[in-house]
C-alpha positions as CSV (number, residue, x, y, z in Angstrom):
1,M,151.8,149.0,167.4
2,G,149.9,150.4,170.4
3,D,148.2,153.7,170.7
4,S,150.1,156.9,170.9
5,S,152.2,157.4,174.0
6,A,151.8,160.3,176.3
7,G,149.3,162.1,174.2
8,E,151.7,162.3,171.2
9,P,149.9,162.5,167.8
10,T,150.0,159.4,165.6
11,R,151.3,160.0,162.1
12,C,151.0,157.5,159.2
13,T,153.0,157.9,156.0
14,R,152.9,155.7,152.9
15,E,156.3,154.3,151.8
16,G,155.9,152.2,148.7
17,D,153.6,149.3,149.6
18,A,154.2,149.8,153.3
19,W,152.8,152.3,155.9
20,Y,155.2,153.9,158.4
21,R,153.4,154.8,161.7
22,S,154.9,156.9,164.5
23,A,153.7,158.1,167.9
24,G,156.2,159.5,170.3
25,R,159.1,156.9,170.7
26,Q,156.9,154.1,169.3
27,H,157.1,153.6,165.5
28,G,156.9,150.8,163.0
29,Y,155.9,149.5,159.6
30,A,152.9,147.6,158.3
31,E,153.0,146.1,154.8
32,P,150.0,144.2,153.5
33,K,150.7,141.1,151.5
34,K,148.5,138.4,149.9
35,G,146.6,137.0,152.9
36,Y,148.7,138.5,155.7
37,V,150.3,141.7,157.0
38,I,153.9,142.2,158.1
39,L,154.1,144.3,161.3
40,I,157.5,145.5,162.6
41,S,157.7,148.0,165.4
42,G,160.0,149.2,168.2
43,A,160.6,152.0,170.7
44,G,163.9,153.7,170.2
45,V,164.9,151.6,167.2
46,P,166.2,153.6,164.3
47,R,163.8,154.0,161.5
48,A,166.4,152.7,159.0
49,T,166.8,149.5,161.0
50,L,163.1,148.9,161.1
51,H,162.9,149.5,157.3
52,K,165.8,147.1,156.7
53,A,164.0,144.4,158.8
54,L,160.8,145.0,156.9
55,L,162.6,144.4,153.6
56,A,164.2,141.2,154.9
57,V,161.0,139.5,156.0
58,H,159.9,136.7,153.6
59,R,158.1,133.4,153.6
60,P,160.7,130.7,154.3
61,S,161.6,128.2,151.6
62,A,161.3,124.5,152.1
63,A,165.1,124.3,152.9
64,E,164.7,127.1,155.5
65,L,161.8,125.4,157.1
66,A,163.7,122.1,157.3
67,D,166.4,124.0,159.2
68,L,164.0,125.8,161.5
69,L,161.4,123.1,162.4
70,P,161.8,119.8,164.1
71,P,161.6,116.7,161.9
72,P,158.0,115.4,161.3
73,P,157.0,112.6,163.6
74,T,157.5,109.1,162.3
75,A,154.7,106.4,162.2
76,T,156.1,104.9,165.4
77,G,156.2,108.4,167.0
78,N,152.5,108.8,166.5
79,A,151.5,105.7,168.6
80,P,148.9,106.5,171.2
81,V,150.1,106.7,174.8
82,E,148.8,103.8,177.0
83,R,147.2,105.5,180.0
84,G,145.5,102.7,181.9
85,D,142.9,105.0,183.4
86,L,140.6,105.1,180.4
87,P,137.7,102.7,180.5
88,P,137.4,100.2,177.6
89,N,133.9,101.3,176.9
90,G,131.7,104.3,177.7
91,D,132.5,108.0,177.0
92,G,136.2,107.6,177.5
93,A,136.3,109.8,180.7
94,P,139.3,108.9,183.0
95,D,138.5,106.3,185.7
96,N,139.8,108.0,188.9
97,S,139.6,104.8,190.9
98,V,142.7,103.4,189.1
99,P,145.7,103.9,191.4
100,S,148.5,106.0,190.0
101,E,152.2,105.1,190.4
102,G,154.2,107.4,192.6
103,L,151.3,108.9,194.5
């Protein structure tokens, strides 16, 4: 969450394992976890809504990740792209003297 807005004082209050921070219309929660911190904030969002969102945050399960992420690339999907402008020896810098199609 950014600095206080329009000179409003910033207030921090402990709520269980989380901290609630408010400054003017900006407010939010920070909850430290093992190796990371959950940050949720908003301007004009009801405090109860932010707290409900904080409680709902979790590390996704393997099944949730499978639904969220694209499938991993297959062995054929990892084949290098044939460029044609890379020299067979040397430092591998592109050879700009090779004509490009469509130009």
